[in-house]
KEROBA-420153 format. One record per atom (N, C-alpha, C): x, z, y; residue in one letter. Coordinates in steps of 0.2 Angstrom, whole numbers, padded with zeros to 4 digits, always signed. Each point is the difference from the previous one (the first is absolute). Layout:
// KEROBA-420153
XZYA/...
//
This chain:
// KEROBA-420153
-0054-0024-0050M/+0008-0002-0001M/+0002+0003-0007M/+0004-0002-0004T/+0003+0002-0005T/+0009+0002+0001T/+0001+0005+0000I/+0010+0000+0000I/+0003+0002-0005I/+0002-0005-0003G/+0005+0002-0006G/+0005+0006+0002G/+0004+0000-0006P/+0005+0008-0001P/+0007-0002+0006P/-0001-0006+0001Q/+0005+0000+0003Q/+0001+0003+0008Q/+0004+0000+0001D/+0001+0004+0010D/+0004-0004+0003D/-0004-0004+0004T/+0001-0006+0004T/+0005+0000+0006T/+0002+0009+0000G/+0005+0001+0007G/-0003+0000+0005G/+0004+0002+0008W/-0005+0000+0005W/+0004-0009+0003W/-0008-0002+0004F/+0002-0007+0001F/-0007+0000+0008F/+0005-0003+0003K/-0004-0001+0007K/-0004-0007+0002K/-0004-0001+0003S/-0004-0005+0003S/+0003-0006+0002S/-0004-0004-0002S/+0003-0007+0001S/+0001-0003+0007S/-0004+0005+0005F/+0000+0000+0008F/+0007+0002+0002F/+0002+0005-0005S/+0007+0002+0004S/+0004-0002+0001S/+0004-0001+0004G/+0007-0006-0002G/+0004+0004-0005G/+0006-0002+0000A/+0005+0002-0004A/+0003+0006+0004A/+0002-0005+0007A/+0004+0008+0003A/-0002+0004+0003A/-0010+0002+0000N/-0003+0004+0000N/+0000+0007-0002N/+0002+0004+0002D/-0001+0008-0003D/-0005+0002+0001D/-0005-0001+0005N/-0005+0002+0001N/-0006-0001-0004N/-0003+0002-0006C/-0005-0004-0005C/-0001+0006-0005C/-0006-0005-0001V/-0004+0008-0007V/+0002-0004-0005V/+0002+0004-0008E/+0002-0001-0003E/-0006+0002-0006E/-0001-0002-0006I/-0004-0002-0004I/+0003+0004-0007I/-0001+0001-0003R/+0001+0001-0010R/-0004+0001-0004R/-0001-0005-0005F/-0005+0002-0006F/+0003+0003-0006F/-0001+0006-0002T/+0002+0004-0007T/-0007+0001-0006T/+0003+0000-0004R/-0007+0003-0005R/-0001+0008+0003R/+0005+0006+0002D/-0005+0006+0003D/-0002-0001+0004D/+0004-0005+0005N/-0005+0001+0007N/+0000-0005+0001N/-0006-0003-0001P/-0001-0009+0000P/+0003-0003+0007P/-0004+0005+0005V/+0002-0003+0007V/+0006+0006+0005V/+0003-0004+0003A/+0005+0005+0004A/+0001-0002+0005A/-0001+0002+0007I/+0002-0004+0006I/+0007+0005+0004I/+0001-0004+0003R/+0007+0004+0004R/+0001-0002+0006R/+0001+0004+0006D/+0003-0006+0006D/+0009+0001-0002D/+0001-0005+0001S/+0009-0002-0002S/+0004+0003+0005S/-0001+0005+0006K/+0002+0003+0004K/+0000+0007-0004K/-0006+0002-0001N/+0001+0007-0003N/-0002-0001-0009N/+0007-0002-0004P/-0004-0002-0005P/-0002+0009-0006P/+0002+0005+0002T/-0003+0003-0002T/-0008+0003+0000T/-0004-0003+0004A/-0006+0001+0001A/-0003-0006-0004A/-0005+0003-0006T/-0003-0006-0002T/-0007+0000+0000T/-0006-0004+0000L/-0007+0002-0003L/+0001-0001-0007L/-0006+0001-0002T/+0001+0000-0007T/-0008-0004-0001T/-0002-0001-0007T/-0005-0004-0002T/-0009+0000+0006T/+0000+0008-0001P/-0008+0003+0004P/+0001-0003+0009P/+0007+0001+0001N/+0003+0000+0008N/+0000-0007+0001N/+0000-0005-0004W/+0001-0007+0001W/-0006-0003-0001W/-0004+0002-0005S/-0008-0001+0001S/-0004+0002+0006S/+0000+0005+0004Q/-0001+0002+0007Q/+0001-0003+0005Q/+0009-0001+0000F/+0003-0005+0005F/-0003-0007+0000F/-0003-0001-0007L/-0004-0009+0000L/-0004+0000+0004L/-0007+0006-0002T/-0005+0000+0001T/-0001+0001+0010T/+0005+0004+0001T/+0002+0002+0008T/+0001-0009+0004T/+0004-0005-0005L/+0001-0004+0002L/-0006-0006+0002L/-0003+0002-0006T/-0006-0005+0001T/-0006+0002+0005T/+0000+0004+0001R/-0006+0003+0002R/-0001-0004+0009R/
//
């Protein structure tokens, strides 16, 4: 996956309704290709290595 220089800002899954504040948000940037956070705790984020481990765990 190629990530451009732009910052996508935080966005949530289309499965989360507009009124739903309990969701996971994702952001793509050049410096940190993938960041993920819980919308209830936005200061806690996962970085690229953590994201990779998260996906690996889900697919087991």
